[in-house]
C-alpha positions in Angstrom: -37.8 -146.2 -39.4 -39.7 -145.4 -36.1 -36.8 -146.7 -34.0 -34.3 -144.5 -35.9 -36.5 -141.4 -35.2 -36.6 -142.3 -31.5 -32.8 -142.6 -31.4 -32.4 -139.3 -33.2 -34.7 -137.5 -30.8 -32.9 -139.0 -27.8 -29.5 -138.0 -29.2 -30.7 -134.5 -29.9 -32.2 -134.2 -26.4 -28.8 -135.2 -24.8 -26.9 -132.9 -27.1 -29.2 -129.9 -26.2 -29.0 -130.7 -22.5 -25.2 -130.8 -22.6 -25.0 -127.7 -24.7 -27.1 -125.8 -22.1 -25.0 -127.1 -19.3 -21.8 -126.0 -21.0 -23.3 -122.6 -21.8 -24.3 -122.0 -18.2 -20.9 -123.1 -16.9 -19.1 -120.9 -19.5 -21.2 -117.9 -18.6 -20.6 -118.3 -14.8 -16.9 -118.8 -15.2 -16.6 -115.8 -17.5 -18.5 -113.6 -15.2 -16.5 -114.8 -12.2 -13.2 -114.2 -14.0 -14.0 -110.7 -15.4 -15.8 -109.0 -12.5 -13.9 -107.8 -9.5 -14.5 -109.5 -6.2 -16.2 -107.7 -3.5 -14.9 -107.6 0.0 -17.2 -108.6 2.9 -17.5 -105.0 4.2 -18.6 -103.9 0.7 -21.3 -106.5 0.6 -22.5 -105.5 4.1 -22.7 -101.9 3.0 -24.5 -102.8 -0.1 -27.1 -104.8 1.9 -27.7 -102.3 4.6 -27.4 -99.0 2.7 -29.0 -100.0 -0.6 -30.9 -103.2 -0.6 -32.7 -102.8 2.7 -34.2 -99.4 1.9 -35.3 -100.7 -1.5 -37.0 -103.8 0.1 -38.7 -101.7 2.8 -40.0 -99.3 0.1 -41.2 -102.3 -1.9 -43.0 -103.7 1.2 -44.6 -100.3 1.9 -45.8 -99.9 -1.7 -47.2 -103.5 -1.8 -48.9 -103.1 1.5 -50.4 -99.8 0.6 -51.7 -101.1 -2.7 -53.2 -104.1 -1.1 -55.0 -101.9 1.5 -56.3 -99.5 -1.2 -57.7 -102.4 -3.2 -59.8 -103.6 -0.2 
């Protein structure tokens, strides 16, 4: 009886792991197929004009909050 429970737990663990792997692969493939691809210049514009100011603002807010808490 105890050996059967161990085999069942191992089988369920393998099944859950494979299900998660297939789910993540399906999601990544679906996203890649449905969203448009971005050109290199669009990615550079996104990085310099949008992400860099946000990260600098985050750095400024974090630093100022750390200095105020001293």
